[in-house]
C-alpha positions in Angstrom: -15.4 82.1 62.2 -13.0 83.8 59.5 -10.7 87.2 60.1 -7.9 88.9 58.0 -5.7 91.1 59.3 -2.6 93.0 57.2 0.5 93.2 59.5 3.9 94.1 58.0 5.9 97.0 56.5 3.9 99.0 54.2 6.6 98.0 51.4 6.3 94.2 52.9 2.9 93.5 53.7 1.7 90.1 54.9 -2.4 89.1 54.7 -3.3 86.9 57.8 -6.0 84.6 57.3 -6.9 83.2 60.4 -10.0 80.7 61.7 -12.4 78.5 59.0 -10.9 78.9 55.4 -13.5 76.9 54.3 -16.6 77.2 51.7 -19.1 78.4 54.4 -16.3 81.5 54.6 -15.6 81.5 51.2 -16.8 84.9 50.1 -15.2 86.7 52.7 -12.0 85.0 52.4 -12.1 85.7 48.2 -13.0 89.5 49.2 -9.8 89.6 51.6 -7.6 88.3 48.5 -9.2 89.9 46.1 -8.6 93.6 48.3 -5.2 92.7 48.0 -4.4 92.0 44.7 -5.7 95.4 44.3 -3.0 97.3 45.9 0.4 97.5 43.6 2.7 96.3 46.1 3.9 92.6 46.8 2.5 90.8 49.7 2.7 87.5 51.7 -0.2 85.0 52.8 0.2 83.8 56.4 -2.1 80.6 57.0 -0.7 80.3 60.8 -4.1 81.1 62.5 -6.2 78.6 60.4 -7.6 76.4 61.6 -10.0 74.3 58.9 -9.4 74.3 55.3 -11.5 72.8 52.6 -10.8 72.2 49.1 -12.7 75.0 48.0 -9.8 77.5 49.8 -7.1 75.0 47.8 -9.2 76.0 44.8 -8.9 79.3 45.5 -5.3 78.7 46.1 -4.8 77.4 42.8 -6.7 80.1 41.0 -4.9 83.0 43.2 -0.8 81.6 41.6 -2.4 81.4 38.0 -1.0 84.7 37.2 2.7 84.1 37.5 3.3 87.9 37.3 2.1 88.5 40.8 4.4 88.6 43.4 2.9 86.3 46.6 5.0 84.7 48.8 3.9 82.8 51.8 5.0 82.2 55.3 5.3 78.5 56.1 2.1 76.2 55.4 0.2 74.7 58.3 0.7 71.1 58.1 -2.4 70.1 58.3 -2.7 72.2 54.7 -0.2 70.6 53.0 -2.0 67.3 54.7 -5.2 68.2 53.1 -3.2 69.1 49.6 -1.7 65.8 49.7 -4.9 64.0 50.2 -6.9 65.4 47.1 -4.0 65.7 44.7 -3.1 69.0 44.8 1.2 68.2 45.0 1.9 70.7 42.1 0.1 73.7 44.8 2.2 72.6 47.5 5.5 72.6 45.3 4.9 76.2 43.9 3.7 77.5 47.4 7.0 76.1 48.8 9.3 77.8 46.0 7.4 80.8 47.5 8.1 80.5 51.1 9.9 83.1 53.7 10.5 82.7 56.9 11.5 86.0 57.8 8.4 89.3 57.3 
């Protein structure tokens, strides 16, 4: 199962990705991220409702953060995502995301 919702305010939207963030749902995850990127305002990503991650999601995060001109932030990351990233050598990704974490939205 995968679901995405938008919450927060119009000026500070938060894209919440929930469920299985895996290859099985890569097309839907990509569509949710692309739709949010089409909007002009900065946004935050909330991964707190995700219960599974895989390498395909790590790759999407890398691609998402390549454009430094986009103002994309994150809510605190689930420990299991940090552990997966560390296990596949994606420490630089976690370091980049950690500079974009916001406790409040």
